[in-house]
C-alpha positions as a Markdown table, in Angstrom:
| # | Residue | x | y | z |
|---|---|---|---|---|
| 1 | Gly | 36.2 | -42.0 | -57.5 |
| 2 | Ala | 35.9 | -45.8 | -56.9 |
| 3 | Ser | 33.8 | -47.5 | -59.7 |
| 4 | Ala | 31.9 | -50.7 | -58.6 |
| 5 | Thr | 33.1 | -54.2 | -59.6 |
| 6 | Pro | 30.8 | -57.2 | -59.5 |
| 7 | Ser | 31.2 | -59.5 | -56.7 |
| 8 | Arg | 29.4 | -62.3 | -58.6 |
| 9 | Gln | 31.1 | -63.3 | -61.8 |
| 10 | Thr | 27.9 | -63.6 | -63.5 |
| 11 | Thr | 27.2 | -59.7 | -63.8 |
| 12 | Met | 29.3 | -57.0 | -65.3 |
| 13 | Ala | 29.2 | -53.5 | -63.6 |
| 14 | Ala | 29.3 | -51.7 | -67.2 |
| 15 | Asn | 25.6 | -53.2 | -67.8 |
| 16 | Val | 24.0 | -51.7 | -64.8 |
| 17 | Ser | 21.3 | -49.6 | -65.4 |
| 18 | Thr | 20.5 | -46.4 | -63.4 |
| 19 | Glu | 17.0 | -47.3 | -63.1 |
| 20 | Glu | 19.0 | -50.7 | -60.9 |
| 21 | Ile | 20.6 | -48.8 | -58.9 |
| 22 | Leu | 17.6 | -46.4 | -58.1 |
| 23 | Ala | 15.7 | -49.5 | -57.2 |
| 24 | Ala | 18.4 | -50.6 | -55.1 |
| 25 | Val | 18.1 | -47.4 | -53.3 |
| 26 | Asp | 14.4 | -47.2 | -53.3 |
| 27 | Ala | 14.7 | -50.8 | -51.5 |
| 28 | Ile | 16.4 | -49.5 | -48.7 |
| 29 | His | 14.7 | -46.4 | -48.3 |
| 30 | Asp | 12.5 | -46.9 | -45.0 |
| 31 | Glu | 15.4 | -48.8 | -43.5 |
| 32 | Ala | 17.6 | -45.7 | -44.0 |
| 33 | Ile | 14.9 | -43.5 | -42.7 |
| 34 | Gly | 14.7 | -45.7 | -39.5 |
| 35 | Phe | 18.6 | -45.1 | -38.8 |
| 36 | Leu | 18.2 | -41.5 | -39.5 |
| 37 | Lys | 15.5 | -41.2 | -36.9 |
| 38 | Thr | 17.4 | -43.3 | -34.6 |
| 39 | Ile | 21.0 | -41.0 | -34.9 |
| 40 | Val | 18.7 | -37.6 | -34.8 |
| 41 | Ser | 17.1 | -38.7 | -31.5 |
| 42 | Ile | 20.5 | -39.0 | -29.8 |
| 43 | Asp | 21.4 | -35.6 | -28.6 |
| 44 | Ser | 25.4 | -35.3 | -29.6 |
| 45 | Thr | 25.7 | -31.8 | -28.5 |
| 46 | Leu | 29.3 | -30.9 | -27.3 |
| 47 | Glu | 27.7 | -30.8 | -23.6 |
| 48 | Lys | 26.2 | -34.3 | -24.1 |
| 49 | Gly | 29.1 | -35.9 | -26.0 |
| 50 | Glu | 29.2 | -37.7 | -29.1 |
| 51 | Gly | 30.2 | -41.2 | -27.8 |
| 52 | Gln | 26.5 | -42.6 | -27.8 |
| 53 | Val | 25.7 | -41.6 | -31.6 |
| 54 | Gln | 29.6 | -42.9 | -32.9 |
| 55 | Ser | 28.9 | -46.2 | -30.7 |
| 56 | Thr | 25.5 | -46.7 | -32.4 |
| 57 | Ile | 27.1 | -45.8 | -35.9 |
| 58 | Tyr | 30.0 | -48.3 | -35.2 |
| 59 | Ala | 27.9 | -50.9 | -34.4 |
| 60 | His | 25.5 | -50.2 | -37.6 |
| 61 | Leu | 28.2 | -50.3 | -39.9 |
| 62 | Ile | 29.2 | -53.9 | -38.8 |
| 63 | His | 26.0 | -54.8 | -39.3 |
| 64 | Val | 25.1 | -53.7 | -42.3 |
| 65 | Leu | 28.5 | -54.2 | -44.3 |
| 66 | Gly | 29.2 | -57.3 | -42.2 |
| 67 | Ala | 32.3 | -55.8 | -41.1 |
| 68 | Ala | 35.3 | -56.6 | -39.1 |
| 69 | Glu | 36.2 | -54.9 | -36.1 |
| 70 | Val | 39.9 | -53.8 | -36.1 |
| 71 | Ala | 41.6 | -52.6 | -32.5 |
| 72 | Glu | 41.7 | -48.8 | -31.9 |
| 73 | Asp | 45.5 | -48.9 | -31.5 |
| 74 | Ala | 45.8 | -50.7 | -34.9 |
| 75 | Thr | 47.6 | -48.7 | -37.5 |
| 76 | Ser | 47.7 | -48.9 | -41.4 |
| 77 | Ser | 51.1 | -49.0 | -43.1 |
| 78 | Lys | 53.2 | -49.3 | -46.5 |
| 79 | Asp | 52.4 | -53.1 | -46.1 |
| 80 | Asp | 48.8 | -52.8 | -45.1 |
| 81 | Gly | 47.4 | -53.4 | -48.5 |
| 82 | Lys | 49.5 | -56.7 | -49.0 |
| 83 | Arg | 48.3 | -58.3 | -45.8 |
| 84 | Lys | 45.3 | -61.0 | -46.5 |
| 85 | Arg | 42.0 | -60.2 | -45.3 |
| 86 | Thr | 39.0 | -62.4 | -44.6 |
| 87 | Asn | 36.7 | -59.4 | -44.6 |
| 88 | Pro | 37.1 | -56.7 | -47.4 |
| 89 | Phe | 35.1 | -54.2 | -44.9 |
| 90 | Glu | 36.9 | -53.2 | -41.6 |
| 91 | Val | 35.3 | -51.0 | -38.5 |
| 92 | Gln | 37.4 | -48.9 | -36.5 |
| 93 | Arg | 37.3 | -46.7 | -33.5 |
| 94 | Ile | 40.1 | -43.8 | -33.6 |
| 95 | Pro | 40.4 | -42.0 | -30.3 |
| 96 | Val | 41.4 | -38.2 | -30.4 |
| 97 | Gln | 44.6 | -38.0 | -28.5 |
| 98 | Leu | 45.4 | -34.3 | -27.5 |
| 99 | Asp | 49.1 | -35.2 | -27.9 |
| 100 | Lys | 48.9 | -36.4 | -31.5 |
| 101 | Ile | 47.2 | -33.4 | -32.7 |
| 102 | Lys | 48.2 | -30.2 | -30.6 |
| 103 | Asp | 51.0 | -29.3 | -32.8 |
| 104 | Gln | 49.4 | -29.8 | -36.1 |
| 105 | Arg | 48.4 | -27.0 | -38.2 |
| 106 | Gly | 44.5 | -26.4 | -37.8 |
| 107 | Phe | 44.3 | -27.8 | -34.3 |
| 108 | Ser | 42.1 | -25.8 | -32.2 |
| 109 | Pro | 42.6 | -25.3 | -28.5 |
| 110 | Val | 39.8 | -26.3 | -26.5 |
| 111 | Asp | 39.0 | -26.0 | -22.5 |
| 112 | Trp | 37.9 | -29.4 | -22.1 |
| 113 | Lys | 39.2 | -32.8 | -21.9 |
| 114 | Tyr | 39.5 | -35.4 | -24.4 |
| 115 | Asp | 37.7 | -39.0 | -22.9 |
| 116 | Asp | 38.2 | -42.2 | -25.3 |
| 117 | Asp | 34.8 | -43.3 | -24.1 |
| 118 | Gln | 33.3 | -39.8 | -25.9 |
| 119 | Lys | 35.7 | -38.7 | -28.0 |
| 120 | Phe | 36.5 | -40.7 | -30.9 |
| 121 | Asp | 36.1 | -41.0 | -34.8 |
| 122 | Val | 34.5 | -43.9 | -36.5 |
| 123 | Val | 36.2 | -45.5 | -39.7 |
| 124 | Ala | 35.1 | -48.2 | -42.1 |
| 125 | Arg | 37.2 | -49.1 | -44.5 |
| 126 | Tyr | 36.9 | -51.1 | -47.9 |
| 127 | His | 40.2 | -52.5 | -49.4 |
| 128 | His | 40.0 | -53.4 | -52.7 |
| 129 | Glu | 41.9 | -56.7 | -53.8 |
| 130 | Ser | 43.9 | -55.7 | -56.9 |
| 131 | Asp | 45.4 | -58.8 | -58.1 |
| 132 | Gly | 48.2 | -56.8 | -59.1 |
| 133 | Asp | 45.9 | -54.6 | -61.1 |
| 134 | Asp | 46.0 | -51.6 | -58.9 |
| 135 | Thr | 44.3 | -48.6 | -60.4 |
| 136 | Gly | 45.1 | -46.5 | -57.2 |
| 137 | Arg | 41.6 | -44.9 | -57.0 |
| 138 | Ala | 40.6 | -44.3 | -53.5 |
| 139 | Leu | 37.0 | -42.7 | -52.4 |
| 140 | Leu | 36.8 | -40.9 | -48.8 |
| 141 | Leu | 33.1 | -40.3 | -47.6 |
| 142 | Gln | 33.3 | -38.2 | -44.4 |
| 143 | Gly | 30.7 | -36.6 | -42.3 |
| 144 | His | 30.3 | -35.1 | -38.9 |
| 145 | Val | 27.9 | -36.4 | -35.9 |
| 146 | Asp | 28.3 | -33.4 | -33.6 |
| 147 | Val | 25.2 | -31.0 | -33.7 |
| 148 | Val | 24.6 | -27.5 | -32.4 |
| 149 | Pro | 22.6 | -26.5 | -29.0 |
| 150 | Ala | 18.8 | -26.7 | -29.4 |
| 151 | Asn | 16.5 | -25.6 | -27.0 |
| 152 | Glu | 12.6 | -25.9 | -27.4 |
| 153 | Ser | 12.2 | -22.2 | -26.6 |
| 154 | Asp | 14.4 | -21.5 | -29.9 |
| 155 | Gly | 10.9 | -22.1 | -31.7 |
| 156 | Trp | 10.9 | -26.1 | -31.9 |
| 157 | Thr | 7.1 | -27.0 | -32.5 |
| 158 | Asn | 8.3 | -30.4 | -31.3 |
| 159 | Pro | 11.1 | -31.5 | -28.8 |
| 160 | Pro | 14.5 | -31.2 | -31.2 |
| 161 | Phe | 15.6 | -34.8 | -30.4 |
| 162 | Ser | 12.4 | -36.2 | -31.1 |
| 163 | Pro | 12.3 | -36.9 | -35.0 |
| 164 | Ile | 9.1 | -36.6 | -36.8 |
| 165 | Ile | 8.4 | -36.7 | -40.4 |
| 166 | Lys | 5.7 | -34.2 | -41.6 |
| 167 | Asp | 5.0 | -33.2 | -45.5 |
| 168 | Gly | 8.0 | -35.5 | -46.6 |
| 169 | Arg | 10.5 | -34.0 | -44.6 |
| 170 | Leu | 12.3 | -35.2 | -41.1 |
| 171 | Tyr | 12.5 | -32.3 | -39.1 |
| 172 | Gly | 15.0 | -32.8 | -35.5 |
| 173 | Arg | 18.3 | -31.1 | -34.7 |
| 174 | Gly | 21.1 | -32.4 | -36.6 |
| 175 | Ser | 18.6 | -33.9 | -39.1 |
| 176 | Gly | 20.1 | -31.8 | -42.0 |
| 177 | Asp | 23.5 | -30.7 | -40.8 |
| 178 | Met | 24.6 | -33.5 | -41.3 |
| 179 | Lys | 23.4 | -36.6 | -40.0 |
| 180 | Ala | 20.9 | -37.5 | -43.2 |
| 181 | Gly | 24.3 | -36.9 | -45.1 |
| 182 | Val | 26.1 | -39.5 | -43.1 |
| 183 | Val | 23.1 | -41.8 | -43.7 |
| 184 | Ser | 23.2 | -41.4 | -47.2 |
| 185 | Met | 26.9 | -41.9 | -47.4 |
| 186 | Ile | 26.4 | -45.3 | -45.5 |
| 187 | Tyr | 23.6 | -46.1 | -47.4 |
| 188 | Ala | 25.3 | -45.5 | -50.7 |
| 189 | Val | 28.0 | -48.6 | -50.0 |
| 190 | Val | 25.2 | -50.6 | -48.7 |
| 191 | Ala | 22.8 | -50.1 | -51.8 |
| 192 | Leu | 25.8 | -51.2 | -54.0 |
| 193 | Lys | 27.1 | -53.9 | -51.9 |
| 194 | Arg | 23.3 | -55.6 | -51.7 |
| 195 | Met | 23.3 | -55.7 | -55.3 |
| 196 | Gly | 26.0 | -57.7 | -55.2 |
| 197 | Tyr | 28.8 | -55.2 | -56.3 |
| 198 | Leu | 31.7 | -54.1 | -54.3 |
| 199 | Pro | 34.2 | -50.9 | -55.2 |
| 200 | Gln | 36.9 | -51.2 | -57.7 |
| 201 | Gly | 39.3 | -49.2 | -55.3 |
| 202 | Asn | 39.9 | -48.3 | -51.8 |
| 203 | Val | 36.8 | -46.5 | -50.0 |
| 204 | Thr | 36.5 | -45.1 | -46.5 |
| 205 | Ile | 33.6 | -44.0 | -44.4 |
| 206 | Cys | 34.5 | -41.7 | -41.5 |
| 207 | Thr | 32.1 | -40.3 | -39.0 |
| 208 | Val | 34.0 | -37.6 | -37.0 |
| 209 | Ile | 33.5 | -35.2 | -33.9 |
| 210 | Glu | 33.6 | -31.6 | -33.2 |
| 211 | Glu | 33.0 | -30.0 | -36.6 |
| 212 | Glu | 31.1 | -27.4 | -35.2 |
| 213 | Cys | 33.1 | -26.2 | -32.7 |
| 214 | Thr | 37.1 | -27.0 | -33.5 |
| 215 | Gly | 37.6 | -29.6 | -36.3 |
| 216 | Asn | 39.8 | -31.6 | -34.1 |
| 217 | Gly | 38.1 | -34.7 | -35.0 |
| 218 | Ala | 38.9 | -34.6 | -38.5 |
| 219 | Leu | 42.3 | -33.6 | -37.6 |
| 220 | Ala | 42.6 | -36.6 | -35.6 |
| 221 | Ala | 41.8 | -39.4 | -38.3 |
| 222 | Pro | 45.4 | -39.7 | -39.7 |
| 223 | Leu | 45.4 | -39.9 | -43.6 |
| 224 | His | 47.1 | -43.2 | -43.9 |
| 225 | Thr | 44.1 | -44.8 | -41.8 |
| 226 | Leu | 41.5 | -43.2 | -43.9 |
| 227 | Leu | 43.0 | -43.9 | -47.3 |
| 228 | Pro | 45.2 | -47.3 | -47.3 |
| 229 | Ser | 48.6 | -47.0 | -49.1 |
| 230 | Ser | 48.3 | -47.8 | -52.9 |
| 231 | Ser | 51.1 | -49.2 | -55.0 |
| 232 | Ala | 50.2 | -47.3 | -57.8 |
| 233 | Thr | 52.3 | -44.7 | -59.0 |
| 234 | Gln | 49.4 | -42.0 | -59.4 |
| 235 | Ala | 46.9 | -42.6 | -57.0 |
| 236 | Lys | 43.4 | -41.0 | -57.7 |
| 237 | Thr | 41.6 | -39.8 | -54.6 |
| 238 | Ala | 37.9 | -38.1 | -54.4 |
| 239 | Val | 36.5 | -36.7 | -51.0 |
| 240 | Ile | 32.9 | -36.4 | -50.5 |
| 241 | Ile | 31.4 | -34.6 | -47.5 |
| 242 | Pro | 27.9 | -34.5 | -47.8 |
| 243 | Glu | 26.9 | -31.3 | -45.9 |
| 244 | Pro | 23.4 | -29.7 | -46.7 |
| 245 | Phe | 24.6 | -27.3 | -49.5 |
| 246 | Pro | 22.7 | -26.8 | -52.4 |
| 247 | Phe | 25.6 | -26.6 | -54.7 |
| 248 | Ile | 29.2 | -28.1 | -54.6 |
| 249 | Val | 31.3 | -26.2 | -52.2 |
| 250 | Thr | 34.8 | -25.2 | -53.8 |
| 251 | Ala | 36.0 | -23.0 | -50.9 |
| 252 | Gln | 35.8 | -22.6 | -47.3 |
| 253 | Leu | 36.1 | -19.3 | -45.1 |
| 254 | Gly | 38.5 | -19.6 | -42.1 |
| 255 | Val | 36.8 | -19.5 | -38.4 |
| 256 | Leu | 38.4 | -18.0 | -35.3 |
| 257 | Trp | 36.5 | -17.9 | -32.1 |
| 258 | Phe | 37.5 | -15.9 | -28.9 |
| 259 | Arg | 36.4 | -14.5 | -25.8 |
| 260 | Ala | 36.8 | -11.2 | -24.6 |
| 261 | Ala | 36.6 | -10.5 | -20.8 |
| 262 | Ile | 36.1 | -6.8 | -19.9 |
| 263 | Thr | 36.5 | -5.1 | -16.8 |
| 264 | Gly | 35.2 | -1.9 | -15.8 |
| 265 | Lys | 34.9 | 0.5 | -12.5 |
| 266 | Pro | 31.8 | -0.4 | -10.2 |
| 267 | Cys | 29.7 | 2.1 | -8.5 |
| 268 | His | 26.1 | 2.9 | -7.5 |
| 269 | Val | 23.9 | 3.8 | -10.0 |
| 270 | Leu | 23.5 | 7.1 | -8.6 |
| 271 | Gln | 26.7 | 7.6 | -9.4 |
| 272 | Thr | 27.3 | 6.0 | -12.7 |
| 273 | Ser | 30.1 | 8.9 | -13.9 |
| 274 | Ala | 32.1 | 7.6 | -11.5 |
| 275 | Gly | 32.1 | 4.2 | -12.9 |
| 276 | Ser | 32.6 | 2.5 | -16.2 |
| 277 | Asn | 29.9 | 0.0 | -16.8 |
| 278 | Ala | 31.5 | -3.3 | -18.6 |
| 279 | Ile | 28.4 | -4.5 | -20.2 |
| 280 | Glu | 28.1 | -1.3 | -22.1 |
| 281 | Gly | 32.0 | -1.6 | -23.1 |
| 282 | Ala | 31.5 | -4.9 | -24.4 |
| 283 | Tyr | 28.8 | -3.7 | -27.1 |
| 284 | Ala | 31.1 | -0.7 | -27.7 |
| 285 | Leu | 34.1 | -3.3 | -28.3 |
| 286 | Tyr | 32.1 | -5.5 | -30.2 |
| 287 | Ser | 30.8 | -2.4 | -32.5 |
| 288 | Ala | 34.6 | -2.0 | -33.2 |
| 289 | Leu | 34.7 | -5.2 | -34.4 |
| 290 | Lys | 31.9 | -4.9 | -36.9 |
| 291 | Val | 34.3 | -2.2 | -38.4 |
| 292 | Leu | 36.7 | -4.5 | -38.9 |
| 293 | Glu | 34.0 | -7.3 | -40.6 |
| 294 | Glu | 33.4 | -4.3 | -43.1 |
| 295 | Lys | 37.0 | -3.7 | -43.6 |
| 296 | Tyr | 37.2 | -7.8 | -44.4 |
| 297 | Asn | 34.4 | -7.7 | -46.9 |
| 298 | Glu | 35.8 | -4.5 | -49.1 |
| 299 | Pro | 36.7 | -5.8 | -52.5 |
| 300 | Lys | 40.0 | -4.0 | -52.4 |
| 301 | Gly | 40.6 | -5.7 | -49.2 |
| 302 | Asn | 41.4 | -9.5 | -48.9 |
| 303 | Ala | 38.4 | -10.5 | -51.0 |
| 304 | His | 39.1 | -14.1 | -52.4 |
| 305 | Pro | 37.9 | -14.4 | -55.9 |
| 306 | Ala | 36.4 | -17.9 | -54.8 |
| 307 | Phe | 33.7 | -15.6 | -53.2 |
| 308 | Gln | 32.6 | -13.1 | -56.0 |
| 309 | Gly | 29.0 | -12.6 | -56.5 |
| 310 | Ile | 28.3 | -13.5 | -52.6 |
| 311 | Asp | 26.6 | -10.6 | -50.9 |
| 312 | His | 28.8 | -9.9 | -47.5 |
| 313 | Pro | 30.8 | -13.5 | -47.2 |
| 314 | Val | 32.5 | -12.6 | -44.4 |
| 315 | Asn | 30.6 | -12.4 | -41.2 |
| 316 | Phe | 31.4 | -11.8 | -37.3 |
| 317 | Asn | 28.5 | -13.3 | -34.8 |
| 318 | Leu | 28.3 | -12.2 | -31.1 |
| 319 | Gly | 27.2 | -15.6 | -29.9 |
| 320 | Lys | 27.6 | -15.3 | -25.9 |
| 321 | Ile | 27.5 | -12.3 | -23.5 |
| 322 | Glu | 27.4 | -12.3 | -19.8 |
| 323 | Gly | 27.9 | -9.6 | -17.2 |
| 324 | Gly | 26.7 | -7.9 | -14.3 |
| 325 | Asn | 25.1 | -9.0 | -10.8 |
| 326 | Trp | 22.5 | -6.2 | -9.8 |
| 327 | Ala | 20.0 | -4.0 | -11.8 |
| 328 | Ser | 21.0 | -1.1 | -9.7 |
| 329 | Ser | 24.6 | -1.4 | -10.0 |
| 330 | Val | 27.1 | -0.6 | -12.5 |
| 331 | Pro | 28.6 | -3.8 | -13.9 |
| 332 | Ser | 32.3 | -4.0 | -13.4 |
| 333 | Ser | 32.7 | -7.3 | -15.3 |
| 334 | Cys | 31.4 | -8.8 | -18.4 |
| 335 | Trp | 32.6 | -11.4 | -20.9 |
| 336 | Phe | 31.7 | -12.3 | -24.7 |
| 337 | Glu | 32.3 | -15.0 | -26.9 |
| 338 | Ala | 32.3 | -14.3 | -30.9 |
| 339 | Arg | 33.3 | -16.0 | -34.2 |
| 340 | Val | 35.4 | -14.0 | -36.9 |
| 341 | Gly | 35.6 | -15.2 | -40.6 |
| 342 | Phe | 37.8 | -14.5 | -42.8 |
| 343 | Phe | 38.9 | -15.3 | -46.6 |
| 344 | Pro | 41.2 | -18.3 | -47.6 |
| 345 | Gly | 45.0 | -16.7 | -48.1 |
| 346 | Val | 44.3 | -14.6 | -44.6 |
| 347 | Thr | 46.3 | -16.4 | -41.6 |
| 348 | Ile | 44.8 | -17.2 | -38.6 |
| 349 | Glu | 47.9 | -15.2 | -37.0 |
| 350 | Asp | 47.1 | -12.0 | -38.9 |
| 351 | Val | 43.4 | -12.4 | -38.0 |
| 352 | Lys | 44.3 | -12.7 | -34.4 |
| 353 | Arg | 46.6 | -9.2 | -34.6 |
| 354 | Asp | 43.4 | -7.6 | -36.1 |
| 355 | Val | 41.4 | -8.4 | -33.6 |
| 356 | Glu | 43.5 | -7.9 | -30.8 |
| 357 | Ser | 44.7 | -4.6 | -32.0 |
| 358 | Thr | 41.1 | -3.3 | -32.5 |
| 359 | Leu | 39.8 | -4.3 | -29.2 |
| 360 | His | 42.7 | -3.1 | -27.2 |
| 361 | Glu | 42.6 | 0.4 | -28.9 |
| 362 | Ala | 38.9 | 0.9 | -28.1 |
| 363 | Ala | 39.1 | -0.6 | -24.6 |
| 364 | Lys | 42.0 | 2.2 | -23.9 |
| 365 | Lys | 39.9 | 4.8 | -25.2 |
| 366 | Met | 37.0 | 3.7 | -22.8 |
| 367 | Gly | 39.4 | 3.0 | -19.7 |
| 368 | Leu | 38.4 | -0.6 | -19.7 |
| 369 | Gly | 40.5 | -3.7 | -18.7 |
| 370 | Leu | 40.5 | -6.3 | -21.3 |
| 371 | Glu | 41.8 | -10.0 | -21.5 |
| 372 | Ile | 41.3 | -12.0 | -25.1 |
| 373 | Ser | 41.7 | -15.6 | -24.9 |
| 374 | Tyr | 41.2 | -18.5 | -27.3 |
| 375 | Ser | 39.1 | -21.9 | -27.2 |
| 376 | Gly | 37.3 | -23.2 | -30.3 |
| 377 | Phe | 37.7 | -22.9 | -34.1 |
| 378 | His | 41.2 | -22.0 | -35.1 |
| 379 | Ala | 40.6 | -22.9 | -38.9 |
| 380 | Asp | 42.6 | -21.6 | -41.9 |
| 381 | Gly | 40.5 | -21.0 | -44.8 |
| 382 | Ala | 40.7 | -23.0 | -47.8 |
| 383 | Val | 40.3 | -23.4 | -51.9 |
| 384 | Leu | 39.4 | -27.1 | -52.4 |
| 385 | Leu | 39.1 | -26.7 | -56.1 |
| 386 | Pro | 40.7 | -24.2 | -57.5 |
| 387 | Glu | 39.7 | -25.1 | -61.1 |
| 388 | Tyr | 36.3 | -24.6 | -60.5 |
| 389 | Met | 36.8 | -21.5 | -58.3 |
| 390 | Asp | 34.1 | -19.6 | -60.0 |
| 391 | Gly | 31.6 | -22.4 | -60.5 |
| 392 | Glu | 32.9 | -23.7 | -63.6 |
| 393 | Arg | 36.0 | -25.4 | -64.9 |
| 394 | Asn | 38.8 | -23.1 | -65.9 |
């Protein structure tokens, strides 16, 4: 990672105690919680958009870091580290532009448009002026600002976008996943800065959109913008994503979203045998998928060693379903949307073939029409730290 170096010459970083750092964190606790409440109160679901919360974070980074604004169309280059800066902290909006990401591995297809007013990442960078002593160390702190939908009927005892603190915990949609993590990574840098220290390497804070549905936000933030070029022969880069896990994640499952549109044969309820019920067909088709789910979890199948000891790591989910228009009519149409998980090393293409063959075979047996389309997650699995794959360094 990037260690701290003092911005004042009278103090040496090596002499900073843990107690001093914790005291600095305690001193900004109320300020950080206040900012957390501010961004949790902003509805940043896909439907509402992430523009408001990103604009709020953008303005806050300028304020707490004293950062300079950089134009959206400005990009880093190999000479970026050589240009003189009047401010070591810079903040920038990076629009998500479809033409720049649609052909990249990891792009997820969408059925909505990208609008620069709503669809942008925020990047704050600190560039270490090395004076010829470039260690090549860089740290990326990244978190997402979008949240999944929340209805008060889901069991909320308080409106989900009206955060409250109860028994030492802050409650609100997105408070854990992962706006608290976003605030923590911002204020970790703020705490050191207010102590009079600056990082001894390049540091980037990045907040992205669409982590909950596509991953296109992270894909849109180009690597050279996140981690400025280093002249060091061996750059050392660390990445921290403060998601609310109780352990360090060393591997991640792949995820695929799809929609299945089923066509049956309509008829009156008195002649149900003459028709085919599309809603019943949808459940039958999903039951066939559950068989595939169990196959994916078999130890002798595609099971990955990174997930040993985890009970049923691969899960499918029937998330949305709609069909029919009258209680006494056999429905001729129904659609459902589902999420499919799969192990690292299994490709999206293979998973799509498995899903399609399973569903089409079941639909054919039932005499149902079927169309499958894709929108949302097209994410391969990944092993992030193979040397720690079993929880301990190999």
